[in-house]
N, C-alpha and C positions, 0 to 999 in steps of 0.2 A: 585521891588512894588508887593505889595500884590493880591494876583492872586483870582479873584472873579469869572470866568468864567467855570462853573461847566461843559461845555461841554470838557473842555481840561482833565478831571479825567478820570481816564482808563475806559473801559466800563465795570469791575467788579464792580466798585463802582455803575452804575448810577443801580437804580433799582426803579423808581419810581411806583407804584403800586394803585393810583387812577384812574385805567383806566377800561373799562369794556367790551373789546373784547371777547364777546360770553360767556357772563356772567350765560347766562341760561343754555348754553352748560355745562358749566362747574360745575351748578350746576343738570346736571341730575344724577351724580352720586350719590347724597344725597338720599337714596334709602327709599321709602315709599312702603306699600302695596299696591297693583296695585289695580285699579277703574274700570270696567267694563262699558264699554258706548252702548249703541245698535246702535250708529251712526259715522260713522268714524268722529274722530276728523278733526276740521278747526286749520288752525294756529294757529287763536284767542284762541281759546279752548285748546291747546295742549299751548301757552303761560300762560293761564290764570291758567291751572292745574298745570305749572313747580311754578308759583308765588304763589301758592296754599302751596304748599312741601315745598319752600324757607322759607315764616312765620313758619309753622309750625314747621319746623325743629330748626329755629330760636328761636322762643319761647319757647321749650322745653333745649336752650342751647346749641344748636350745634355752634361752631365758627366758623365755614366756611361759616354757612348760617347765622349768625349774620354780618359778615364781609362782606357779598357779599349785602346781603339787604343793608347794610349801605351805602356803594357805588353807590346803584341803587337809596336809599332816594336821596342822596347829587349830581347827575348827573340826576336826573329825568327819567332815564331810566329803564320803561318797568313799573315805576310806578310812585305817582307823588312826583313831588320835592318837597323834605321837609327836611330842613337840620337839623334841631333841632331831630328830630327822626333820621335821618342818625349818624349825631353825638351819638345819644342814644347807637344804634347800633353797632357802631366800638367802643366805649368803653367798651361796655358789651364785644366782644369778646379780645378786648386788657387785659382786666382786667383778663381774664382767657391764657393770652399769645400766643396772637397769632400773631406775629412778623408780619407781616405786617400789619393788623390793628392797630399796635401800630407805626410802618412808617407813615402812610398814618396820623394819629393823630398828629404825630410830624412834618411831612411835611406842613400839613395844617395850623398847628399854626404858624410854622414857615413864612411858604411865605405873609398868609394874604390876600391869593384873592379871598377866599370862605367864611372864617372867619377873622375876625379880627386878626391882628398879635398877638402873648402871648407865650412870648421868654418865659417864667418861664414854662408852658407847653408843650411846643418845647422840652425845656431841661431836663424835667422830662423824656419823653419817649423815647430820644435821648440816654440819658445816660442808660437806662434798652438796650436800642438796643447796644450800643456800648459794654455792658457787654457781651454781646453772641455773637460779633466780628465781628459788621456789620459797616464798615469803611465808608459807607457816612453818620452814623450817627456821628462816630468822627469827619471826614468833618467838618459835620455842628455845632457840639458844636465848633469846633474849631471858626470859625464865630461868633456865640455867645457870646462866653468867648472873642472874642475881640474886639467886639461893646460893648457888654452890653445894658442894659434899660430893663423896662417891668418889673421891679425885681429881674435882674440877674447883679450879681456887675462884671465889666468890669473886668478881669487879664489877664493881657500877658501870663505868667507863664503857666496858667491850657490854654490859648490857643494853645500853642505849644506844650504841652503835649497830647493833641488831634491832631494835627497834624503831630505831631514826628509819633502816632501811625498809621496813615495813611502808612506815611511814600513814597509814591510816589513823582516826582519830583516837581509837582506842589505842594505839601502841604510842603515840605521840602523848596523850595522855601518861602514860607509865613512863615517859621521858621526863617529863614534868616530875611525877612524882620521885623518881628518882632523884632528880637534881634537889626538888626539895629537902627531904629524906634520907639520904644514902648517911649511913654513920661516919663513912669517910670525908671529912671536911673537904679534899682536895677534890670532889665529883660534885660537891652541892654549890650550887649559884641559884640564888633565891630569886634575882633580877631577871635571868632567861624562864624560872617555872612561872615564874609572874607573865611575863610575854608570854609565853606559848598557851597556857591559862586563859588567859586574856582572848587570844585566837580563835583559841578553840572553842568558847563560849559564845563567839559571836552567831553560831550556826544552832545553840541550844543555852540559852538565859537561864533554865530550870533544870540541866542537868547536875544531881548531886554529887556526881561521882567528880566531873568539872571540878565543882564549885570547892568539893574538899581538897582536892590538889591546890585550888586556888589558896583555899584559908592556909595548907601547910607551906607556901611558897610564903605568904607574905609571914606567918610566924618565923620561918629561915631568915627574912631579912629584920626580926626584930620590929614588927609594923603589927603589933599585938591585937589592938583596938581592930585592927583592919580584919585579921585571921578571925576573932570573934564573930564581927558582925557577918563574915562571909560561912564560917562554918554552922551558923545557925540559919541562914540559908539554907546549906545543905544538909541541913536536918531537915527541915521543913518541907525540903523540896524531895525528900528522902520518904517522906510519910505518906507522899502522892504513889511512892512506886517500892514499896517496903522489899520486895523481891529483889533489888538490886545489891542490896548489902545490909549487915548487921548494923542496928541504929545502935548499939552499945558502944562500938568503934566510933562511930561516930559522933556520940557523947562525952566518949572519955578525952578525946583528942579535944575537942571543946574546952575539959576543964584543965588542959594542959596551959592552952592558950590563955585562959582567964588567967591562971597563975605565971604567963609571960615565959612559957616552957616553948620551945618549936619539937617538932614530933620528930624520930628517928623510927627509922625499920629496918630490920635485917628480914629480908621478904624471904618469906617460907615458897616453898616450892610446891605448888597448887597444881592440877590437873586442868 
């Protein structure tokens, strides 16, 4: 089964960046000449003063200020919510190679929750981040190439390259799944899929996802008896962890293998 649950990635891959805990405190390091006041500042005047500093620094080209002002405009924290202005500031920072701004734009374009989904835009920024060694970007690019759409051509080969660049068990499981199920025969390789799945099983013999991958790999080889046996093991394992996947999908594949049919999937784009 193609793994889409992002929480299964190792912690070091998870670097969501469009949250604003203590944004104004973070910006207090953006130094400007101090202004004297005759009366003690209230919390409101302190906040207003910091916002003036952020806006001034952003207008002067400071990328950290542009990034944070973009986040604040998108979320409506400390300033009036303005998606257009937020996108403008994030782009200014991203074009100056601010990695968090680049990832924020990529994530927002990919997920389609705040702005309409735009895979071409997401691909552009993720590709830049991937060149910098960002594994989260490789992971997301794997899904983009697996599914295609929005001006991005689906390509199983490029998807496997991106997942292989991540290299963790979840991503390598996705490689095995593509090798077994890609609709284009030129990218399928049942033997490689079996070998990779068996290697991944060494660390967990009862992982329903890996067993599902292995069953699909056996079916791709035409070894349908082994596919049926392995898929039944996957179903039994999934019953112990029903939150991992839809058991009906596992059962449907089992029926295909019983009918001597390999499984093919045009992978949907999921968050």
